[in-house]
C-alpha positions in Angstrom: 47.7 -47.4 33.0 45.1 -46.5 30.3 42.2 -48.7 31.2 42.1 -46.1 33.7 41.5 -43.1 31.6 38.7 -44.7 29.3 37.0 -45.4 32.3 36.8 -42.5 33.0 35.5 -41.4 30.1 32.8 -43.8 29.7 31.6 -42.7 32.9 31.9 -38.8 32.2 30.2 -39.8 28.9 27.7 -41.6 30.3 26.4 -38.6 33.1 26.2 -36.0 30.0 23.9 -39.0 28.9 21.9 -39.3 32.3 21.9 -35.5 32.8 20.9 -34.7 29.2 18.1 -37.3 29.1 17.1 -35.7 32.3 17.3 -31.7 31.2 14.9 -32.9 28.1 12.4 -34.6 30.0 12.5 -31.8 32.8 11.4 -29.1 29.6 8.9 -31.7 28.9 7.5 -31.8 31.8 7.2 -27.6 32.2 5.7 -27.8 28.7 3.4 -30.3 29.9 2.2 -28.3 32.4 2.0 -25.2 30.8 0.0 -27.0 28.3 -1.9 -28.1 31.1 -2.2 -24.8 32.6 -3.2 -23.5 29.5 -5.9 -25.9 28.3 -7.2 -25.8 31.7 -7.9 -21.9 31.8 -9.3 -22.1 28.4 -12.3 -23.9 30.1 -12.3 -21.7 32.8 -13.0 -19.3 30.4 -15.9 -20.8 28.0 -19.3 -19.7 28.3 -21.8 -22.0 27.9 -23.4 -20.5 25.2 -20.3 -21.0 23.4 -17.8 -23.7 25.2 -14.6 -23.3 23.6 -13.9 -27.5 24.3 -14.4 -27.7 20.3 -12.1 -25.9 19.5 -8.9 -27.1 21.2 -6.2 -29.6 19.7 -3.2 -30.9 21.3 -0.4 -32.7 20.2 -3.0 -35.7 21.7 -5.4 -34.9 19.9 -6.0 -37.3 16.1 -6.2 -34.1 14.3 -3.7 -32.1 15.5 -0.8 -32.5 12.5 -3.7 -32.3 10.1 -5.1 -29.0 11.3 -1.7 -27.5 12.1 -1.1 -28.0 8.1 -3.8 -27.3 6.6 -3.4 -23.3 6.7 0.5 -23.5 6.5 1.8 -22.2 2.7 5.6 -22.8 2.8 6.8 -26.2 2.9 9.6 -24.5 4.5 8.1 -24.4 7.9 6.8 -27.7 7.7 9.4 -30.5 8.2 10.1 -33.3 11.5 12.2 -30.2 12.9 9.5 -27.0 12.4 8.9 -26.4 15.8 4.9 -26.9 16.6 2.8 -25.3 18.8 1.5 -27.1 22.3 -1.9 -26.4 21.5 -4.1 -25.2 18.3 -7.4 -23.1 19.0 -9.8 -22.8 16.3 -12.3 -19.9 17.9 -15.6 -20.5 16.8 -17.0 -17.5 18.8 -14.9 -14.1 19.4 -15.4 -14.9 22.7 -13.0 -18.1 22.3 -10.1 -15.6 20.8 -10.6 -13.1 24.5 -10.0 -16.3 26.2 -6.8 -17.4 24.3 -5.5 -13.5 25.0 -5.9 -14.2 28.8 -4.7 -17.4 28.7 -2.2 -17.0 26.8 -1.1 -14.4 28.6 -1.4 -15.5 32.2 0.8 -18.5 31.8 3.3 -17.0 30.0 2.9 -18.6 26.6 3.6 -16.4 23.0 0.8 -17.0 20.7 1.0 -16.8 17.1 -2.2 -15.9 15.1 -3.2 -17.4 12.1 -5.6 -16.6 9.4 -4.7 -17.6 5.8 -1.0 -19.4 6.8 0.2 -17.0 4.0 3.1 -15.4 6.1 5.9 -15.5 4.0 8.6 -16.3 6.9 5.9 -18.5 8.8 5.5 -16.3 11.9 2.2 -16.6 12.2 2.6 -20.6 12.8 6.5 -21.0 13.9 8.0 -19.8 17.3 11.5 -21.0 18.8 9.8 -20.3 22.3 6.7 -22.5 23.9 3.6 -21.2 21.8 0.3 -21.4 21.0 -1.7 -20.7 17.6 -4.4 -18.8 17.2 -5.9 -19.9 13.9 -9.4 -17.7 12.7 -10.3 -19.4 9.6 -13.7 -20.3 11.5 -14.3 -17.1 11.7 -14.8 -16.2 8.2 -18.3 -14.4 8.0 -19.1 -11.5 5.6 -21.5 -9.0 6.3 -22.4 -6.8 2.3 -24.4 -3.9 2.3 -24.7 -2.3 -0.8 -27.1 0.3 -0.1 -24.4 2.1 2.3 -21.5 0.3 -0.3 -19.6 -1.2 2.9 -19.2 -4.7 4.2 -17.7 -6.5 7.6 -15.2 -9.0 6.7 -13.9 -11.6 9.4 -10.7 -11.7 9.4 -10.5 -15.6 9.0 -12.5 -14.6 5.7 -10.1 -15.4 2.6 -10.3 -12.3 -0.3 -11.9 -14.9 -2.8 -14.4 -15.6 -0.7 -14.6 -11.4 0.3 -14.7 -11.4 -3.9 -17.0 -13.8 -4.7 -19.7 -12.5 -1.9 -19.2 -8.6 -2.8 -19.8 -9.9 -6.9 -23.0 -12.0 -5.8 -24.4 -8.5 -4.4 -23.3 -6.2 -6.6 -21.4 -6.3 -10.4 -20.2 -2.7 -10.3 -18.7 -2.8 -6.8 -15.2 -4.6 -6.3 -12.6 -4.1 -3.3 -8.6 -3.3 -3.8 -6.7 -6.5 -2.7 -3.9 -8.9 -3.5 -4.8 -11.2 -6.6 -4.1 -14.1 -4.5 -7.6 -15.3 -3.9 -6.4 -17.7 -0.7 -5.1 -15.2 1.3 -6.4 -14.4 4.8 -8.1 -10.8 5.4 -6.4 -10.6 8.9 -3.2 -10.7 8.0 -3.3 -9.3 4.8 -5.4 -6.4 5.8 -2.7 -5.4 8.8 0.1 -5.0 6.4 -1.2 -2.9 3.6 -2.6 -5.2 1.2 -1.9 -3.9 -2.4 -3.4 -5.3 -5.4 -4.1 -4.3 -9.3 -6.8 -1.4 -8.5 -4.0 0.1 -6.1 -3.5 2.6 -8.7 -7.1 4.1 -8.6 -8.0 3.4 -4.8 -4.7 3.0 -3.2 -4.1 0.0 -0.8 -6.6 -2.4 1.2 -5.5 0.1 4.6 -6.5 3.2 2.1 -10.5 1.8 2.5 -10.3 0.3 5.7 -13.2 2.4 8.0 -13.9 0.3 11.3 -12.1 -3.0 12.5 -13.2 -5.6 15.5 -10.4 -6.2 17.9 -9.1 -7.8 20.8 -6.4 -6.3 23.3 -3.4 -7.6 25.2 -6.8 -7.2 28.0 -8.6 -9.7 26.5 -11.5 -6.5 26.0 -12.7 -6.8 22.4 -12.8 -2.9 20.8 -14.4 -1.8 17.8 -12.9 2.1 16.4 -14.7 4.4 18.7 -13.2 2.5 21.7 -9.9 1.4 20.9 -9.1 4.9 19.9 -7.6 6.9 16.1 -3.8 5.8 17.4 -4.6 1.9 17.5 -6.5 2.2 14.4 -3.7 4.0 13.0 -1.1 1.3 13.7 -3.0 -1.7 12.6 -3.7 -0.4 9.5 -0.7 -1.0 7.6 1.8 -1.7 11.3 1.1 -5.0 11.7 -1.4 -5.3 14.1 -0.2 -9.1 15.6 2.2 -6.3 17.5 -0.7 -4.9 19.3 -3.7 -7.1 18.9 -5.9 -9.5 17.3 -8.1 -8.4 15.0 -11.6 -10.0 14.5 -13.6 -8.2 11.3 -12.9 -5.2 9.6 -15.4 -2.7 7.8 -13.7 -1.8 4.3 -15.2 0.7 1.9 -16.1 -1.0 -1.5 -15.2 0.5 -4.9 -16.8 1.4 -8.1 -16.5 -1.3 -10.7 -17.4 -1.1 -14.5 -19.6 -4.1 -15.5 -17.0 -4.9 -17.6 -13.1 -4.7 -17.4 -10.1 -5.6 -19.8 -7.4 -7.5 -19.0 -4.3 -8.5 -21.5 -0.8 -10.2 -21.1 2.1 -9.9 -23.7 5.0 -11.7 -23.5 8.3 -10.5 -25.1 11.8 -12.5 -25.2 15.0 -10.8 -25.3 15.7 -11.6 -28.5 12.1 -10.4 -28.8 13.4 -6.5 -27.9 12.2 -7.2 -24.2 15.2 -5.5 -23.0 14.2 -1.9 -24.7 10.3 -2.4 -23.9 11.5 -2.8 -19.7 13.5 0.8 -20.0 9.8 2.4 -21.7 8.0 0.4 -19.4 9.8 2.3 -16.1 9.3 5.6 -17.8 5.4 5.3 -18.4 4.5 2.7 -15.3 3.6 5.3 -12.6 2.1 8.1 -15.2 -0.3 6.1 -17.3 -4.1 6.9 -16.6 -5.2 5.7 -12.9 -7.5 3.2 -14.5 -4.8 1.4 -15.8 -1.8 -1.5 -14.0 0.5 -2.9 -16.0 2.9 -5.6 -13.6 5.9 -6.6 -15.2 7.5 -9.9 -14.8 10.5 -11.3 -15.3 12.0 -14.7 -15.6 14.8 -16.3 -16.7 13.5 -19.0 -19.4 15.7 -21.6 -21.8 15.1 -21.0 -25.2 15.2 -24.2 -27.8 18.6 -22.6 -29.8 21.0 -22.8 -28.9 19.6 -25.7 -27.0 20.1 -24.7 -23.3 20.8 -21.2 -23.7 19.2 -18.9 -21.3 16.6 -15.6 -22.3 14.6 -13.5 -19.8 11.0 -13.4 -20.8 9.1 -10.2 -19.8 5.9 -10.7 -19.3 3.3 -7.5 -19.1 0.6 -7.8 -17.1 -2.8 -5.4 -17.5 -6.0 -4.7 -15.6 -7.9 -1.9 -17.3 -11.6 -0.7 -15.5 -13.0 0.2 -18.4 -13.3 -1.0 -22.3 -11.1 -2.0 -24.7 -11.0 0.5 -27.5 -10.5 3.2 -24.3 -7.6 1.2 -23.3 -5.9 0.4 -27.1 -6.3 4.6 -26.8 -4.5 5.2 -24.1 -1.5 2.3 -24.9 -0.9 3.9 -28.5 -1.2 7.3 -26.9 1.0 5.8 -23.6 3.1 2.6 -24.8 2.9 2.0 -28.6 6.1 0.3 -28.6 4.4 -2.8 -26.9 2.4 -3.1 -29.9 -1.1 -4.1 -27.8 -3.5 -5.4 -30.3 -7.2 -5.7 -29.7 -6.5 -9.4 -30.2 -4.8 -9.2 -27.1 -7.2 -8.0 -24.9 -10.3 -9.9 -23.0 -13.0 -8.6 -21.6 -14.7 -9.9 -18.6 -16.6 -9.0 -15.4 -14.2 -8.1 -12.7 -14.5 -11.2 -10.5 -13.8 -13.1 -13.4 -10.4 -11.2 -13.6 -9.6 -12.4 -10.4 -8.9 -16.0 -11.7 -7.0 -14.0 -14.6 -4.5 -13.1 -12.6 -4.1 -16.2 -11.3 -4.2 -18.1 -14.6 -7.0 -20.7 -14.1 -7.9 -22.1 -16.9 -12.4 -20.9 -17.0 -12.7 -17.4 -15.6 -16.4 -17.5 -15.8 -16.3 -20.9 -12.7 -15.8 -18.0 -10.1 -17.1 -20.9 -7.7 -13.1 -22.0 -7.2 -12.7 -18.4 -5.6 -14.3 -20.2 -2.1 -11.5 -23.1 -1.7 -9.8 -21.4 0.6 -6.4 -24.5 0.1 -4.4 -23.7 -2.8 -4.0 -27.1 -5.3 -0.2 -27.4 -4.4 2.3 -25.5 -2.1 6.2 -25.5 -2.0 9.1 -24.7 -0.8 9.6 -20.8 -0.8 11.5 -17.2 -0.4 10.5 -13.9 -1.0 12.2 -10.3 -0.9 10.8 -6.8 -1.8 12.5 -3.5 -3.0 11.7 0.0 -4.1 12.9 1.7 -7.3 13.1 5.1 -7.7 14.5 6.4 -10.3 14.6 4.4 -13.5 16.6 1.4 -14.1 19.0 2.4 -17.3 19.4 -0.4 -19.7 23.2 -1.2 -19.0 22.2 -1.6 -15.2 18.9 -4.2 -16.8 21.3 -6.2 -19.0 23.9 -6.5 -15.7 20.7 -7.9 -13.8 19.6 -10.3 -16.6 23.1 -12.0 -16.2 22.6 -12.7 -12.6 18.7 -13.6 -13.7 20.1 -16.3 -15.8 22.7 -17.6 -14.3 20.4 -18.0 -11.1 18.0 -19.7 -13.7 14.8 -19.8 -10.8 14.4 -16.6 -9.3 12.0 -14.1 -10.8 10.9 -10.9 -9.8 7.4 -9.1 -9.9 7.2 -5.6 -10.9 4.5 -3.7 -9.7 3.7 0.1 -11.0 3.0 3.5 -8.0 1.9 6.4 -9.4 -2.0 7.1 -9.1 -3.3 7.5 -5.6 -0.4 5.6 -4.4 1.1 9.2 -4.9 -1.6 11.1 -3.8 -2.2 10.0 0.0 0.8 11.6 2.9 2.7 8.5 4.0 1.6 9.5 7.6 -1.3 8.4 6.7 -1.5 4.7 8.2 1.8 2.8 9.1 2.5 2.0 5.0 4.8 4.7 4.2 5.5 3.9 0.7 3.8 6.6 -1.7 5.0 9.1 -3.8 8.5 9.0 -5.3 8.3 5.6 -6.3 8.0 3.8 -9.6 7.7 0.5 -8.5 7.8 -2.3 -6.0 9.8 -5.6 -7.1 8.8 -8.7 -5.1 11.7 -11.5 -6.0 10.4 -15.0 -5.1 12.1 -18.4 -6.3 9.5 -21.9 -5.6 10.9 -25.3 -5.3 9.6 -28.6 -4.7 11.9 -30.9 -3.7 12.8 -30.8 -0.2 16.1 -31.3 1.8 18.6 -28.7 3.1 20.8 -28.2 0.2 18.4 -27.3 -2.7 16.7 -24.9 0.0 20.4 -23.6 0.1 20.5 -23.1 -3.8 17.3 -21.4 -4.1 17.8 -19.2 -1.3 22.1 -18.0 -2.0 20.1 -17.9 -5.5 17.5 -15.1 -4.3 19.9 -13.1 -2.3 22.3 -12.8 -4.5 19.7 -11.6 -7.3 18.6 -9.0 -3.9 22.5 -7.8 -3.3 22.8 -7.4 -7.5 20.1 -4.7 -7.2 21.0 -2.7 -4.9 22.3 0.1 -6.9 19.4 0.7 -8.4 17.0 0.5 -5.4 15.7 2.8 -2.5 18.7 3.9 0.1 19.1 4.6 4.0 16.9 2.8 4.0 16.5 0.4 1.8 12.9 -0.3 2.2 11.1 -3.3 2.5 6.8 -4.5 2.5 5.9 -5.9 5.4 3.3 -7.8 3.3 6.5 -9.7 2.2 8.1 -11.0 5.0 11.8 -11.1 5.2 13.6 -11.6 8.4 16.9 -11.6 6.4 16.7 -7.4 6.9 16.7 -8.2 10.5 15.1 -10.2 13.5 14.5 -8.9 17.4 15.8 -11.4 19.2 15.8 -9.6 22.6 12.9 -7.5 22.2 15.0 -3.9 22.1 14.0 -0.9 20.4 17.3 -1.2 18.8 16.9 -4.5 16.8 13.3 -3.3 16.3 14.2 -0.2 14.5 16.5 -2.0 11.8 13.8 -4.1 9.9 11.1 -1.3 11.5 13.0 1.7 9.4 12.7 -0.8 6.6 8.4 -1.4 7.1 8.0 1.6 7.8 10.5 4.7 7.8 9.4 7.4 9.9 6.4 5.7 11.0 8.4 3.3 12.8 8.6 5.3 15.9 4.6 6.4 15.8 3.9 2.9 15.9 6.4 2.4 19.3 4.6 5.0 20.6 1.3 3.1 20.0 2.6 -0.4 20.7 4.0 1.5 24.8 0.4 2.6 25.0 -1.7 -0.1 24.1 1.2 -3.1 24.9 2.9 -1.9 27.5 4.3 -5.6 28.4 4.8 -6.7 25.1 2.0 -9.6 25.1 2.0 -9.5 21.3 5.5 -9.9 20.1 7.6 -12.2 17.7 10.6 -11.8 15.5 9.6 -8.8 13.8 7.3 -6.7 15.8 6.9 -3.7 17.2 8.8 -3.3 20.5 8.0 -0.8 23.6 9.2 2.3 24.3 10.9 0.8 27.5 12.8 -1.6 25.5 15.6 1.4 24.8 18.4 0.0 27.0 19.1 3.6 26.5 16.1 4.1 29.6 
């Protein structure tokens, strides 16, 4: 009698196994069919003068993995379990971008657009549904016009390449953008784009005067033909919700032939807490030419063995000479004790290398290297602070950081030009009223879920510990510091989108939804944190 249930159980298990294999095979066949249809569509769209065949990579191609992995900047999303694209299109011509959009839409594939691969959550090259990657790294032309102080920059260019080409043409021009030279222009600019000249000139998006895009219908549009609403939306609202950016026209800004930089490190034992208190009082009110970033990190000290402390690093960019800098610091922040020996004079383009701790700042050719020397697993989060954190609050924060041991923060001062630009001028709303922005960061090299969970949990614990001291209703976040912890749109609804949208864009979210509904009513350009359409509102 006991054999009968056992046989039935074995038979049921065999049936389930067979069904599982059947459905997996069916899924693979379906994916293969969609992949074939997509590739066939691309070939039909191909122009004889600019053939697309050399830009198409499928998993059967020997170079597929190397192409996929070459622009992965977060190792958390380069594991065997990470979903892979059905096809990668490394566009060699603008027509290849048009074809990829048209064909993805026609066969029902989601599109991921990658220029530098620095999306902190990997959303430019990972999706949970069948997808293709449109890789823009080949489209990286830069055309500098010093006469009218502008430049056309293709979306696949890196910031390092932009800075290098500007310096080639002029020693007294620059552009306000990030300090990481391998960042891709396409994603960096459309998320806002900030750097150490933002107190003087604002964000990257505040200095963009035109753009060329491919819309959901595959048309190439410039500012005049796309209209001011879409041009507004892509400058800080995340263009991947609306279109594919082909290139930006940027306005160059004047910089002195010589700038001054410094870095001063202080531990708690050297009075760092009082210096952080004072930094909060002055950082957003200093001369607009001066930007002092505050980097906070847990460090081990030798005595007693194993004891932790916090190191506060004051890292500065000054658009001027050392003598004037020292005068300003003595007037506004004498407590730091800045001395002439702490100050280093260099060209503006060389300062980029100083900010990434490159040992030889005169070797600016390194700015043309598109691939970082090493990659790591990482997590980032962001916050905005509108009232100084009291000394007791700082001391509580230090305790959490020392317990975590591996999570740091960068505090970036606002004020200056950032306070002069209206919060509705672009989708980026974090303007007047903010003293500084926080980036939380943890990096690790060892693979494995247990290790990752430890770092992720401590990053989130520090973020939670900061709750009393940061912006509220909403708790604001910076789009360029992508963070899916603050919400995802699983069902494409307006209600879900508003959860993260209000944090990134505040009141500008509703206008972004209106633009999205107008230019992409079918919600073709969608991802986990994209702008939803108005029609996706379940309330009708």
